[in-house]
C-alpha positions in Angstrom: 100.9 66.9 92.6 102.6 69.9 91.1 102.1 71.9 94.3 103.5 69.1 96.5 106.4 68.6 94.1 107.3 72.3 94.3 107.1 72.3 98.1 109.3 69.3 98.4 111.8 70.7 95.9 111.9 74.0 97.8 112.4 72.2 101.0 115.3 70.2 99.6 116.8 73.4 98.1 116.6 75.1 101.4 118.3 72.2 103.1 121.1 72.3 100.6 121.6 76.0 101.0 121.7 75.6 104.8 124.1 72.7 104.5 126.4 74.7 102.2 126.2 77.7 104.5 127.2 75.5 107.5 130.1 74.1 105.5 131.2 77.6 104.5 131.1 78.8 108.1 132.9 75.8 109.3 135.5 76.4 106.6 135.9 80.0 107.6 136.3 79.0 111.3 138.9 76.3 110.4 140.8 78.9 108.3 140.8 81.5 111.0 141.8 78.9 113.6 144.7 77.8 111.4 145.9 81.4 110.8 145.7 82.2 114.5 147.8 79.1 115.3 150.4 80.0 112.7 150.6 83.6 114.1 150.9 82.3 117.7 153.5 79.6 116.7 155.7 82.2 114.9 155.4 84.9 117.5 158.9 86.0 118.5 159.9 85.6 122.2 159.5 88.7 124.3 162.8 90.1 125.6 163.3 92.1 128.8 161.9 95.5 128.1 164.8 97.4 129.6 168.5 96.7 129.7 168.2 95.4 133.2 167.6 91.9 134.7 163.9 91.6 135.4 162.7 90.8 138.9 159.4 89.4 140.1 156.9 90.8 142.6 154.7 87.8 143.6 151.5 89.9 143.8 148.2 88.3 144.9 146.5 88.8 141.5 149.5 87.5 139.5 153.2 88.0 139.2 154.4 91.5 138.3 157.8 91.7 136.4 159.8 94.8 137.0 163.3 96.3 136.6 165.1 98.3 139.3 168.3 100.2 139.3 170.0 103.1 141.0 170.2 104.5 144.5 168.4 107.3 146.4 164.8 108.3 146.7 162.4 105.9 144.9 160.7 106.7 141.6 158.2 104.4 139.9 157.8 104.5 136.1 154.3 103.4 135.0 153.7 102.8 131.3 150.5 103.5 129.5 147.6 101.1 128.6 147.4 100.0 125.0 148.1 96.9 122.8 151.8 96.0 123.1 152.4 98.2 126.2 155.2 97.5 128.6 158.0 99.2 130.6 159.8 99.3 127.2 158.1 102.7 126.9 160.6 104.1 129.4 163.7 102.6 127.9 165.4 105.9 127.1 164.9 107.5 130.5 165.2 104.5 132.8 169.0 104.6 133.2 169.5 108.4 133.1 167.0 108.7 136.0 168.7 105.8 137.8 171.8 107.9 138.1 169.9 110.1 140.6 167.2 107.9 142.0 166.3 104.3 142.9 164.1 103.7 139.8 161.5 100.9 139.5 159.8 100.1 136.1 157.1 97.4 136.4 155.2 95.8 133.6 151.6 96.3 134.6 149.3 93.2 134.9 148.4 91.9 131.5 151.4 93.5 129.8 155.1 92.8 129.1 156.6 90.0 131.2 153.9 90.2 133.9 151.1 87.7 134.3 148.5 87.9 131.6 145.2 86.4 133.0 142.1 85.7 130.9 140.0 88.3 132.6 138.3 91.6 132.4 140.8 94.2 133.7 139.4 97.0 135.8 140.7 100.4 137.1 140.5 98.9 140.7 142.9 96.2 139.7 145.5 98.6 138.5 145.0 101.1 141.4 145.5 98.3 143.8 148.6 97.0 141.9 150.2 100.5 142.0 149.6 100.9 145.8 150.8 97.4 146.6 153.9 97.8 144.4 154.8 101.1 146.0 154.4 99.8 149.5 155.8 96.2 149.1 158.5 96.7 146.5 159.5 100.3 146.4 159.5 100.8 150.1 156.9 103.5 150.3 156.0 102.5 153.9 159.3 104.0 155.0 159.7 106.8 152.5 157.0 108.0 150.1 157.8 107.4 146.4 157.4 109.6 143.4 155.5 108.4 140.4 155.9 109.0 136.7 152.8 107.7 134.9 151.8 107.7 131.3 148.4 108.3 129.7 145.5 106.3 131.1 147.7 104.9 133.9 147.9 108.4 135.2 144.2 108.2 136.1 144.9 105.0 138.2 148.0 106.7 139.8 145.8 109.7 140.8 143.3 107.5 142.6 146.1 105.5 144.2 147.7 108.7 145.5 144.4 110.0 146.8 143.5 106.9 148.7 147.0 106.5 150.2 148.7 109.9 150.3 151.2 108.5 152.8 152.7 106.4 150.1 153.2 108.9 147.3 155.4 112.0 147.4 155.1 113.6 143.9 153.3 112.8 140.7 154.5 113.3 137.1 151.6 112.7 134.8 152.4 112.3 131.1 149.4 113.4 129.0 146.9 112.1 131.5 143.3 111.2 130.8 140.1 111.4 132.9 138.6 114.7 131.9 138.0 115.0 128.1 139.1 111.5 127.2 138.5 108.0 128.6 136.4 109.3 131.4 132.9 108.1 130.4 131.3 104.7 131.1 131.7 102.2 128.2 129.2 102.6 125.4 127.2 99.7 124.0 129.5 99.6 121.0 132.6 99.5 123.1 131.1 96.7 125.2 130.3 94.7 122.1 133.9 95.1 120.7 135.4 94.2 124.0 133.3 91.0 124.2 134.3 90.1 120.6 137.9 90.6 121.4 137.6 88.2 124.4 135.8 85.5 122.3 137.8 82.4 121.7 138.1 82.4 117.8 136.9 85.8 116.5 138.7 87.5 119.4 142.1 86.1 118.4 141.5 87.0 114.7 140.4 90.6 115.4 143.3 91.1 117.8 145.8 89.6 115.4 144.6 92.1 112.7 144.9 95.0 115.2 148.5 94.2 116.2 149.8 93.1 112.9 153.0 94.8 111.9 151.2 97.1 109.5 148.6 97.9 112.1 151.3 98.7 114.8 153.3 100.8 112.3 150.2 102.9 111.5 149.3 103.3 115.1 152.9 104.3 116.2 153.5 106.7 113.2 150.1 108.3 113.1 149.0 108.5 116.7 152.1 108.2 118.9 155.2 109.7 117.5 155.8 113.2 116.2 158.5 112.1 113.8 157.7 109.3 111.4 161.4 108.3 111.2 161.2 107.4 114.9 159.1 104.3 114.0 161.9 101.9 112.9 161.6 98.3 112.0 163.2 97.4 115.4 160.6 99.5 117.2 157.7 97.8 115.4 159.3 94.3 116.1 159.5 95.1 119.8 155.8 96.0 120.0 154.9 93.0 117.8 156.7 90.6 120.1 155.1 92.0 123.3 151.6 92.1 121.8 151.7 88.5 120.6 152.3 86.8 123.9 149.7 84.3 125.1 146.6 86.0 126.5 147.9 89.5 125.5 144.5 90.4 124.0 142.6 90.4 127.3 144.1 93.6 128.7 143.8 95.3 125.3 140.2 94.1 125.1 139.4 95.8 128.4 141.0 99.0 127.2 139.3 99.0 123.8 136.0 97.9 125.4 135.9 100.9 127.8 136.3 98.8 130.9 139.3 100.9 132.0 137.7 104.3 131.5 137.9 106.4 134.7 136.6 109.8 135.6 139.2 111.4 137.9 137.8 115.0 138.1 136.9 114.8 141.8 140.0 112.7 142.8 142.4 115.0 140.9 141.0 118.1 142.6 141.4 116.5 146.0 145.1 115.6 145.5 147.5 117.2 148.0 150.8 116.1 146.4 152.6 118.4 143.9 151.8 117.4 140.3 153.8 117.9 137.1 151.8 117.6 133.9 154.0 116.7 130.9 152.7 117.1 127.3 154.0 116.7 123.8 153.3 119.8 121.7 152.2 117.7 118.7 150.2 115.0 120.5 147.3 113.9 118.3 145.4 111.4 120.4 145.3 113.8 123.4 145.9 117.3 122.0 147.7 119.9 124.2 144.4 121.7 124.8 143.4 118.7 126.9 146.0 119.8 129.5 143.9 122.8 130.4 141.6 121.2 133.0 144.6 119.4 134.7 146.2 122.8 135.2 143.0 124.7 136.2 141.6 122.1 138.6 144.6 121.7 140.9 146.6 124.5 142.3 149.5 122.2 143.0 149.9 121.4 139.3 152.5 122.7 136.9 152.7 122.1 133.1 155.8 121.2 131.2 155.5 121.1 127.3 157.9 119.3 125.1 158.1 121.1 121.8 159.2 118.2 119.5 157.1 115.3 120.8 153.8 113.5 120.3 152.3 111.1 122.8 155.7 110.0 124.3 157.9 113.0 125.2 159.9 110.7 127.5 160.9 108.8 124.3 161.2 111.5 121.7 162.9 114.0 123.9 164.4 111.6 126.5 167.4 113.6 127.5 165.4 116.7 128.1 162.7 114.8 129.9 165.1 112.9 132.2 166.9 116.1 133.1 163.9 118.4 133.7 161.6 115.8 135.3 164.5 114.6 137.4 165.2 118.1 138.6 161.5 118.7 139.5 161.4 115.4 141.5 164.7 116.2 143.2 163.7 119.7 144.1 160.6 118.5 145.9 162.5 115.9 147.8 165.2 118.4 148.9 162.5 120.9 149.9 160.6 118.3 152.0 163.8 117.5 153.9 164.6 121.0 154.9 
């Protein structure tokens, strides 16, 4: 009797514990869902990234929003890949460059005002988007365009220029990746994190923690900008608004999950176009030493170092960047027309 009583009691206790655990998990899930809804409901509207009326390229894989101004040879500005990214990254050089060129600044798929699909984003998607935008919007079929690409997007621009050299005239690559960084296939850990970020409930929660205002401020001040005072409340608010639009987490999940890593060593060496490598002296995520293979592996490449910048020399030293890069692009165009 005693043994049977103990067994029954233990069974009842286990059932109670399991029931309480289920209730606790349900409570946590409901709480997370409620917090995610509050954050989504209170997300500020995203404003046009640049002081220019956005236009739309009806691309086959989703609408691409872009700004365009100026006259002359075409230049496409391609922002980097990270949570909260958009053409806002080029806000300080867009208009100065537009005094000399016809400048296009798209929001890449999954970012800014462009379509944000619930998908796994791949290098092939962005490479195709760059080629199609250059050909169908910037008019590269008639006159090859120059590209200014930032960070990981530089790797996609390299492959686009290699596969369609007739479309691209000159490449300006700002702290590109593909040799030391973001070149290896995704690790198991990265794949797990990427899958979690895409998951319906936990993904929203993890992403919201990542792109909270404190999270964004830390990222911008510690890994992006050389000067801490450059990270103003308005800057954080702009990144917060962009990163909290519906389905914004999917492109970020692909980046963090390693789906967008791309080894460009062979492609880069095969490029025939002139290349300008731009680097901030105080870049921490991609230190200046990482510029070495980009200079050594292509005889058509030059290096331009900005002494008071981190990861975004086109923002921290915008006047100097617009002038020097503009001169380099213009020199190539005038030389090719002699």
